[in-house]
N, C-alpha and C positions, 0 to 999 in steps of 0.2 A: 481482697476482693478476688472475687473470683474469676475465670474465664466469661461466665455467662454475663458479669458486669464492665467486660474489658472495653466494651463498646461504647459505652457511656465516656471512657477517656479517649477512646479514636479517635473522635472527633469533634470534642465536646467545646464548644465556643469560648475561648477566654476571653476575658474581658478586657485586657489592651487590645485585639484584635475588634471585640463587636464595640466598641465606641464608636459612638456616632453612625451604626449601621444601619437596613435596612429592616424594619418589623416584620414585614415579608419575608426577606431574605433570612434572620432569625429562625422565625415561625418551619422555615424549611429544613434550616440547620438541627431543630430541636425532630421534625418528622424523619428526620437522616437519622440522626442519632438513634431512636427509637427504632428503625428497623436496622442498622446493625446493631443493636445490644439484642435485636430477637432474634439475628444469622447467630452470634457470636453465642447465645445461651442453649440456640440447639446443634451448634455443633459443640461445648460440651461435655452435653449430652450424649450424645452419639461418641464423643472420646472415652467420657465415661462408663458409657457401655458394652463398648468392645473392646476398650484398653484396658478397663481398672479404672480403682481411684486412683490406686498409688500413682499410675502416669498421670488422668489428670492433676493430683496435685501436685506433682515437677513440672508440669508446664506451667500452672499457676506461679509458684518461686519464679521459675523463668523467668514470665511478662512484668511481674511486678518485681524484680532486679535489673530486670532492663528499663521499665518507665524513670526507675529511681536512677538509673546511673542515664539513661539519656537525655532525658528532660531537664533534671537537677541538678545534674553535674553530681551527685553524690559516687565519689571516688570507691569508698567502704563496699558499694553494691556492684560496682564497675570490678569490683577483685573477687568477688565471691560470685557474681554473674559465671567470670572467667571460670574460675573452677570447679562449681559445679559441672561446665559444659565439656569444659576436659574430662572430667572425673566418669562423665557419661559411655554408657555401652557402646557402639556401634548401632546395636538392634534400638538402644532407649533414644538415641540421636536421629535417630530412623523418625521413628514417635513425634518427637517433639516437631520436627521437620516439616513431617507432611499439617499436624496442627497449624503452624504457623504460618506455613502456604495457604494451604484453605481459606483458615482464616482471611488474608490475603486480596482471595480471589471472592469469596462472599460479601467482603467490603467494596472489592469493585463494582459488582452488581448493584448494589446499595448507589454508590454513585453513581455511576452510569443511570440510575433511575429517576434520581432525585432533579437533576434538571430539566427530564421529560417532562416530566409533573408539573414543575414551575413555570416550564414554556408554558405547556397547555393552560394549565391556566390562568398564564395572562392573555391568552389569543383567545381564551374563551371571555373575560374580561376587558377585553378591548385595549388592553395595556398595551403602549409602546415603551420598551423595554432601553432600544441600543441596541442590543447586544446582535451581533451579526447573524444576518435570517435573510431571505428571500422579501420578507416585507420590509425588512429594513433597507435592502436595497432599494427596491422597486419607490419607498418612499425618499430617500434620496437621489434615486433618478427625477421623480417626478420636482423633487427640487429645482433641478439643475433645470429641468425644464426640458428631458428627454420621453417622447414620447410614447405611447404601446406601437405606432407603426416603428420608430426609429429601433425600438430593442428588438420586436419582432425580425425586420432587416438584420437587424447584428446575432442573435440565433439562426436564420436561414443562413446564414452562411458559418456560422460557426463550427466547430467540432471540440467537442469534450470527453475524454474520453479516458477515466482511468484505468489502470493496466493491471492485473493479479498474476503476481509473481509468488514463484516458489521460496522460500526462506532457511537456509540451515541454520539458524536459531530459534524456529520457532516449537515454543515449550510446551504449547497445551493441546493435550489430543482431543480429536470432534467430539469420543465418551465426555472429556468435560464440559467441551464448549454447548453441547445439549443438555447435559446436567442442567448448568449454571442459568441456560436460555427457559427451562423451565423455572427454577429460582424464580428470575426475574421477574417472567408472568407472575406469577401467585402472588410475590411482594407489591406489584402493580395495582391485581386487582384489592388489592388490604385499603387502598385510600377511599374506597366508594360502597367499603361494609362497612355498618352501623351495630347489628346486631352480633351479640356475644357470641350466639351459639354458628353462626356467620362465619367469624373471624378466627373462632376454636375453631374448626374444620380443615379452613384455609390454614392454622396453626400444625394441624396435621399432616397437611398434604405438602406444608415445607421442612416439617421436622421429616417425613419420609424421603423427602429429593437431598436432604442435607446428609441422611445417614446412609444414604446412596452412594453421593458423594465422596463420604469416607470412604465407603467401602470399595471404589472404584480405582484403580489403578494410575497411578501423576504418568508414571513411564510406561516410551514404548518398549518393549523388551526383543524388538527387532527393527532395524531401518528401511525406514519409509522408500518405495519403490515411486519410482514417477508415478505408475497409475492413482498409487493411493493419493499422491500429492494434486492428481488432477479431480480424484472424488471430492476430496475437501476442498477444494478451490469449488467447485459446482454445486455443493451445498450452501455456500453461501448465494447462488441463484436460484437456486428453490425456497430459502429462506425469506431474502429480500431482493434481490433486483428484479427478479419477473414482476413483482408487484407491484414495489415502489417505482420505480424508474417512469411505468404509465401516468401511476398517481401522479409521478410529478410534473410533468407535461400537464395534467388534468389542472396540478395548481397555477400551473405559471401561464396556462391558456384564460384562464379564470383571472388572473389580473389584466392580462392584456386586453380585455375587455370579447373574450371568446374568439378574436385572431387566430387562426390556426399555425405552427408552425411544423418545419419537415426537422426531421430528428437530426439534434446537435449533441444529443448525450448520445453517447456507444461504449458498450463495454472492450477491453483489451486484455490480453492475457499471454502467458510467456508457458505458461507450463504446458511442457511436450513438446515446444517450438525453440529453447534454448538452450543451446547447442553447447556455450561459451566454458569449456572446464569441466563440463556434465558426461562423459563416458554413457550414463546412461539413455541417455536423450538420443531415440533414433529415428530412422522413417517411419517402424513401428508404431513409435510411442506416437510421432507425429498422425498415427491414422487414427490412432487408440485415439488421442485428444482429442480430434473431431466427431468424432462415432459419438464419441459418450457427451460430448458438449451439442450435437445435434439431437439424442437421444433426451437428453432432459429437458429443452425446449421444444420438441414435437408432445413429447409426455404433459409438459406441461400446456400445450394447445388442445389436445385430446381432449384433457380435465374441462376447461375451459368452453371448447364445444358442444362437450358430455353437459354440462350444468346450467348452459344456455340452451338446448335442447329441452332440457328439464320444463324451462323459464319458459319459454319462446313457445308455448301454448296458445296460441290465439285462433277464432277460427274464422277459416275466410268466412262467414254468416256477419260477422260482427267488427273485424279489422282488413279490412282491404289491404292489399298487396299492388306493387307496381308487377308487368309483364317479365321483366328479368327476374325477380323474386319467382315467380310462378315457373319459369323454362329453368331456373336453378333445381327448385325442387320436382319436375318433371326427370331432371337428369339424375335423381338421387338415389333409384334402383328400390325406395321402399315402396312395397306395393299394400302394405299391412290398412285396413281396409276404416281399421279404429284412426289410423289416422290420417286419411285422405280429404278432411277439409280444414290442415293446420299445414298448411304451405311453410311457415316458416321452420315449425320441428323439423319438415321431412326436408326442408332445404336445408339444414344443420345437418342430419343423418348424414345428407350428402357428402356434405364436407368432413364430415366424421370419417366417414370410410375412404375418404382420399385420406387424407392423412395417415390414416392405420396403414395404407397401403405407403405412403413418403415413407414411414415410418421402416418399415419391413423391409420396402428397398435401402432405406440408406443407411441402417445400422442393423438392419435383421430381426430387431426386434418385434415380438406382438399387442397392439392394442388389447386391454383388459375388458371390453365388452366392445358388441358387434350386432348391433341390430338389423344392418344387413353386411354381407359380405367385404371383405379391404378392395377398397376402387383403386379406379386410371391413378396412380401419383401424381402430385401436381410438380409440375418443369421446375417450380421454382417456388422461391414465399411469395413474390409478385402474382404466382397463380393462385394461391392464399387470398392474399389481399384483395384481390377482385372481384374473390365470392363474398367474401365478408364485407366486400363494399356493398355490394348488392344487396340484402341483408340490411344494411345498416341505412342505404338509400332508402327502404321500402317504409323502414317503421318511420321514417322519418317524415317525407309525405303521407303516411297515413295516420296521422297524429300520436305518434310510438315515439317522442323524439326524445323525451324523460328516459326512456326503456333504452334507446341506444346510448347516449351520453352517460349513463349511467353502469351498464355493461356489455356495452359492445365493444364501444369506444376503448379502452382500456384493451381489449386484446387486438385490438386494430394497430393501437399504438405498439404494444409487443410484437405484432409481426412486422411491421417495420425497423424497429429498432434493432429485433432480435433472429431476420429472419429463419434460416433454415443453421446457423454455425453458432449464435448464439454472441460469440463473441471474438476479435479478430486475432488469432494468434499470429502473434512474431513473432520470423525466424529471426536465433540469433547465433552467429558462430566465430569467434578472435580471428582479426585477420591474417594470420601468421598461419591458420589449414589455409584459407582462402588462396592465399599466395604457393604454399605446399601443393599444394591440388591443381594450381594452376602450369606449376612448376611441371609436373608429373607427366599432364596432358602435352606439354612444350616438348617435352624429352621426348616421350614416345613419337610423335609426331615428327620429330626431329625439323623441328620451328629452332631452336634454340635448345644446347644441352644444359645449362646453368642456369634459367632464368632469376632464380633469387639472386643469383650474382650482379645480376645488370644492374647500372646505374639509373635513379630513378626517371630522369627523362628520357634514357631508353626504353624500361618497361614502358613508360603511356604510349612512348610511338611503339612499341611492340602490337602494346594491346588497344590501341586504337586502329590500326591495320587490320590485327582479327577480328573488329566490330566491326567494321564496312568494310568484309567479303563474308558476303552469301555459304560460302565452304565452311563445316563447321569442322574439327582441331581434333575434334575427340573421333579414334579410331572404331567400325565397326570391329567388334570380337577379343580388341584386343584387352589383356589383363592387365590392371590396375591396381594398388594394392589396398588395403583393406582401409585403410584410412581415405584413398580420396576415391574408394568405391563409395562409403560411407554418407562423401560431400555430394557426390550425383545424384544418388539414388535419393536424396531431400530432398533435393533442388524438384525432380522427378514426380516424387510422391505431392510436392507442393502443387503442382501442373495437374494430378489428379485427385486431389482434394480440391482444388478452387475446380472444377469440371462438377464436382460432385454436389458439395455444398455453395455454391456458389463465389463469387468475384471478391468479399467482404471476407468469406473466411480465411483466406490467408493476402494479407497486403504489404508487408514493411518486413524487408529484410534486414537486419540490424548491425551492424557491423563493429564489435568492438573493438579496441584498441586502432582505429582510426589514424593513423599519423601522415601519410601519403596519400596525395589523389590518385597513382594505382590500386591501393585501400579498394576502391569505389570501381575501377573500370573491372578491377580482379572480378569481383561479385555481377557486372551486369556480362562481364562473358560467362560467368558461368550459366547465367539465366538464357542465355543464346545458346548454348551447349546445352542447354535440357529443355530448349522447347518454350518457356518462360516469356522471351523480347524475339517481336516479327517483324521482322525489316531488320537493317542494317544502319549504322550513321552515316553508309555513302550517300553524299548528298541527290543523288537517283531515288535513294529509299527514303527525304525527307521527308514526305508526307503520310507515308503510314508507317514508317516505325514506331512501335510500341513495345514499352519491358512494364509486366503486369504489375511485376512488385519495387515499390517505393527502397530506395535502395536510402538507406537510413544509417549514414555517419554516427558513433557512436564517440566523443573526448571525453575524456577521462582522466589525464595527468593535467600539470597546472601548463607542462608543455603544452602539449593534447589541445587544451583549452586556447591558451594563448593563438595557435593556427588554425584553430578553426576558420574564422573569417578568411584570410589568404585563402586554405586547401579550397573551400566553397567556391571562390570566386575562381582559384585557378581549375576548376574539376565543370565552372560554368564557362570557361573562356575557351573549351576544348571543340571543335567542330562540332556538331551533331547533338550536343548534351541538351542545352535549352530545346532542342522540339524534338527531341526524345521525350523529355520531361513534360513536354507540355501537350504533348500527344498523346501521352498517357493518364494523363487526369491534374496537370498543374501543381501536384501537391509535391512539398520537399520539407519532409521529418527530417528532423536535426534532433540528435539525444545528447544532453551534456548531463554528466556523468557525476553525482554529485561527491559518492561514497569514496572513489580511486582519488580524487583531486586532493579529498579533504586526508584522506593519510597522507599524500606526497605532501603534501604543502599547510599543512593544519586548514583549522576554520575560517578567521578571516582571511589568505591568501583564497583559499577555495572558491570562499561566496562572492567576494570582490571580482575572480576572475571568471565566474559563473557568469555575474554580472556585464561586465565587460564583453564577454563574450557573445554573450546576449545581444548585448549591445551591436556592437559590429555586423553580427547575421541581417541582426534586423535591417540596420541599414542597407546592406549589401541587397537584400530581397526585395526592399523597397522600390528598386530600381530595375530587378530585373523582370520585363514583361511578362506576362501570363503566368506567373508563378507567387504560388502565396506558401511561406513559413509556418511550421507550426514546429515547434521547439516539445519535445519532447523528455522532460525531468526525471533523472532516474533517481529520484527522492528514495530513504528510507527512513527507517523509524526514530533516529535517535537523533538529536541535535548534528551529531559528527558528520551525518550522515543525510545530511540536508531535510534534516527533521522538523516536526514543530508545525502550532498551527496549519491546514494547507490552507485555509481563508487566508493568512494571513501573506502567506508567501506567497501567494500570486497576485495579492497589492505590492509585494516588495518588488515586483519584478520590474527593468524596468521600462517604461515611458514607450509607447509603440510594436512591441514584443509578443503582446499578449494577442490582441484582436481577433476574440474568439476561437481560437485555435489553443488547446490546450490536451498532452497525452503526460502524464506521469503514476510512475510505479506506484503498486500500494502491495506492503509484503508481509508475508507471515501471521505472526503477530499485530500490528497495526492491520491489515483486514483483518483479523477477528475481530478489535474493540470498534471498529468501525462501522461493521457490516453482519456481524453475526446477529446481531439487532436489529430487523425491522424497522423500528421505529428512530433506531439512531441510525441506523442505517440511511433514512429519508433524509435525515436532520445533515448528516454528512453530505449527503448528492446535494442535497438544497444548497448547504454551502461550497460548495463546486461552482455551483450556475452562478449563487448570489455576487462569489470573489471574482470570475472570468466577466461577467456583465459590467461589474462594478472596475475592472479592469479595462476594457476593454473600452465602455463609455464616458470612463467620470477620469481617469489616470493617463489617457493616451498622451494629454501634451504636457505633462504636470514635470518637467527637465529640470534635473537637481541643478543649487546652481554648479558653477566650475572650481569653486574652495571648494566644494563637500566632495567632488573628485577627487581632485586632488591630493584632500585627508586620506581617504579612502585608499588611497595609494601608497602614501607614508604607512599608513597602518600597516595593509600588507602585506610590505615589505621585509617588516622592525618582527612583524608575527612571525612570516617564515621562519626569518633569522632562526628567533626566539627556538621556533616549531622543530626544525630541523638540526639544528645544533644538539636538541635531545634526540631524539626519534632514529634520526640519521648520524648523527654527529658521535654523541656521548660513546666514549668505549666501554662497554658490557650492556648495553640499551638492549639490546636482543637477550640475554641471559638474562636479566633482572625480569621481562617483560614474560617470556614464557613462565621461571620462576614461580612468580609475584603474582600472576593470574589463572583463572583455571579452564588455559585457550589450549592447554593439552584434554582435562577433562570433556571441554564442548566440542573437541572433533570426538569423543568416541561417543556421543549423546548420541543417537538412535531417530534424531529430530529433520533429516531431508535428505535426499538419493543425492547430494552436492555433495565435495569435498572440500575441506575448511580451507582448504592452501591451494591456487594454482598448482604448483610444482610442488613435488618431494622436497621441503627444503624449509629452513628455517628463516627464512630471508621475508626480512618486513612486505616487502615488494612484489613477493610471490602470496603475501598472505592474504586471502578475501578480506573488504570491506569488513563484511559483514560479523563473523566471528573475533576481527579486531575490535571495533567497538562494542560490543557482547560481553568478552573478557573485560574492556576498562569500565565498563558500568558494574558487573559485578563485584569487580576487587572497589565498586566502591569509589571510584577515582574519575573516570569520566573523560579523559584527556583528550578524547578527540574532537570533545564539546566545547574545548576552554581553552586547551595549552596554547600560550600564542599570545593570548591577548592581553592577558596583562603587561606585559614586556612592551608588546605593542604601542598601549596608551601610554607607562611612561616614559618611553622613545619623544612619543609626539608631541607630551608637554614638556619636555624636559625645558627645553629652549624659551619658552614665555608660558608658566601654567597658567596664570588668567587670563589670559587672549585666548589660546586655545581651545582651554576647556570650554568656555564660550563658546566658543567654534564647537567644539564635540555637540555639546548640549541644543543648539541651535540643528544639529544631521538630525540629532532623537528628535526633537518637536516637527519637524517639517519635510522629511526626507520618508517614508515608508522602510525605504532598503534599510538605513540603518536603523531605526528604531523594530523595526522585525528582528536582524540580529542579534543588538540587547536583551532582547526580550529572551531571545532564545537561548543564553549565553547565561540568563539570568539565571533561567527555573534550572537548565543541568547543572550549575554552581548548588543549587538549592538542596541538589539530588546528590551529592558528590560527600563524605567523610571523610581526616584525612586520619582520622583518628580510628578508625575501620581499616583504612588504606594500611594504616601502617602493620596492623595485624596480616595483612598480604604481606607485606611487604619481608617480611618472618621470617616467610616460606623459603626467603633467598639464603643459599649455603653460605655464600659468600659476603660475611655483613659489611664489609668494608664497604660495597659491593651496591648495594642493597643500601647504606646510610648516603651514598655520593649520589647514586638516581634519584633513591625518595629523597632527598633532601635538592633537587632541584626542582622535583614536582611539587613538593610542596610552596617554597619560595616562589616558584611561580602562583599555585592557587591563593598563597597570599598576595599577591600583585591584583591578579584578574579583582579579587573578592574589593579589592581598593580601586580598583580603577571604576565597577561599577559602583562605588558607594560614591563616587567624586560625581560622578555621573550623572544617576539617577537618584543621589540628597538622601539613601539610605540605607544602613548596614546590614539592614535585615534584607535576606533574599523575598522576590517575589515580595515586596510590599506592596505595589500597584494589583498585588489576584489571593488580597487576603482568604480567599476561600481556598485555592491551592496550595496558600501556605498554612494551613491549618493543617488541611487534607497528610501534607508530608511532615507536618510538626507530632502529630499524631499515628504518623504511622513508620516509624523508623524504630519506635523501642521494637514494634513487629517484626521489623525486619534485619534488627541487630542480631539475634540469639543465629539468626539462619546465617549471617554472614563469619558470626563467630564458629561455629559447627561445619561451616564449608571448609577454611581454614585449619580448622582441626582435623577434619576428615580428611583434609586433602596431604595433612600435615603424615598420617599413618599410613594410607595409601602409597606416597612417597618414598615409605619408610619402608617398604616390602609389607604392610601387613594387610592382608587378603582378607577378601570372604563379599557376598552378594548385598552385606547392611551396609559393607563401608561404601561400596562401591553405586547403589542406588541410594543412600545418603547422600552423595556429591549432588548427584546428576536431579536429585529433591531440592536439594537448597537451591540448585539454578533454575529449576524450576517457579519456587518460590519466593526470589529476591528478582527475579524479572517481574513478576503477578503483584510483588508489594512495593516497584518502583513503577510499575507500566514504560519501563522502555526495553527492549531488546536489540541488537543490531540494527 
């Protein structure tokens, strides 16, 4: 079988999986198989054309052997495959890696497209599938007698915010994303083509795009700058958010019988403001990020207003207008006699002129078109909104409601949501840098010589005294260190940016590694010193004290999560704090770190302590008058970093912790997977809203049974003991990790501006959680996503297996939290492969060490699978998700050669063999494996 027909095997429906399957689902699989077969054939043609027949046949031989070894357990095929791959030159290996990597990318395109097509067909036919969607959620709300008014009220109080962040293991270049999006659109168009000539033309266009993809560099040859990361992030606004978010609002309002809701879904960003461990983020990058955000949204408005001006050609003779619209047209500066009778068009020319002036003032950019010269800049986005509302109201009064609804309302909604800032840019820095800066300020001012050495109680007392004193601590003309100056300059620049782009441009200050109350007070004092706080904590200032930035503690380690509620209770008990927060908007965000808590305590303890911390925080803030809690979930891409379906994760939150308010991080590959394509982006945004509504209106009072909570605590303790016994207790584990995974090679990949480790060390504690998880995923171990689970279950059922298994099964059926946990572990275990992982363990020079540590991992892997079999009733992973199970089963033979070649090239590289083909082959394999598994860190 040749490469062009490999797709038939890649996702072919096997008889057991298809038994009793829905015929319509099988039709979808057939269509999917056909599309992957087409893309595989085109890729094969590109390989043969550009690399030659010998290369093509070599790749095909590798594919056949891998299929036989992976699916059929053919030991001879496995030996032959290993020998063939070891014999490849570095150049040959690189070509093989490219072929299998690109096939994974192409298969992903088809797999992303077909659920959308099935969804569209179901909606067109009026079928109700029960799958997560806005329609499903509204049906559940209606069944629960939750009316449109109550839903609108919940949304009016709501705040849902995906926060886009940079990612140190982002492996896809934007050039590839653009090419893949073009292939997606061409593939999608085929569904509606019937004529042979039309389909042949489409295939030629696909052929050209696949050929382009083959000739496009997989890797970056220079490390990304912060500016590059900003530009990459902004591309998702242009492709998806600016248009799809207004469409989502329109869909929601239609389901609410026309009730209009204020903005509740808004975007957040970290790129350009997240300084924690990234020395490349400075005050200049903060300015650059907001300027680029502003330019992106203003140019979008300019295009929309220009197109509206072309469309709203209504004559005064046939379509009336309000006096306010006439006045707006008169102020436009447009005296062209040809448009004298077209007040709507003239009004929009005036709006365009003022937007052009705003663009020039805020960004220095020039508008592309000028019917009149750039006019007076808008003072803020509300002034622009007022002009658009004037036009909208006139259209509705004069029988043009359909035009207003279809064309003007989406722009009005965009301005409400995105303003002139596009997304709220968070500031983030580590608490130790704040302490260092405060210590320097206080030492220079001769307040205290060694602030850092003070006991916590004395720190709090001193900081409260300074926050109650109107006099600054910072000395005019004093010279501070570069590090302290950098921190102060960031705060000053934040004040400047808020004045320029609006208060929502920067609203949150996130404190990494929050461990004490003084960590919060230090940032408050920095705000006071830099003009971001007005008034003091002195009781005489109680009515007017305001802080511009919400102080957001980030609780990351297991210990930090356990201390989260006590720290917030102690903080709010301090004199003046409650009044300050209420005056400043009455909003308290608290960020919970999934990544580091997992790295610290393992999957079970991380998820459980997050649950407990959320519950305790919600209970405390329920009693805090006039302060609303908003939890900010620092979720990653993999299960080991809080990943998994966002819909399920939100529904699994403790009762009473959502309340319409949620922020969550979206990172790197996850952003690309969710939002690079506007149709997929719309669905993912819809699911965020749907889950938040259900968690707020349907799940708020479903308190889990006490025995469930007790069981979870016991599982957590046993799981953490097993996990830490390996990662922090097993002698030689660090050496094993650095030798048996591509962590060192990942650190050299030009994929982000942030270092892989917070400090120049090999300590697991200092390693960032993203490359930690990513490395294990590459080695097909995915250890952070499951290690400790099997031991925990075995320990829990040891006393009374029958009764305790019954309890665990009840927990799975009745408790969304536990059900989501099992589902995520099931999914991540389905992507592990101990036979491939064994090859990576072979990279460890100390064979005794390798055997000992890998033996521990392999034994726990067996326990984890045994535990899931007992709880879920099946030896097969993903038994309740046959579509994903089939996809993974038929993907694995195309991923395995990448793993084997990665191991071989790493072995050669570490043995001293050099050359660009070696290096690029390793880095390309990282890309291909990530694409095939659809998991990064």
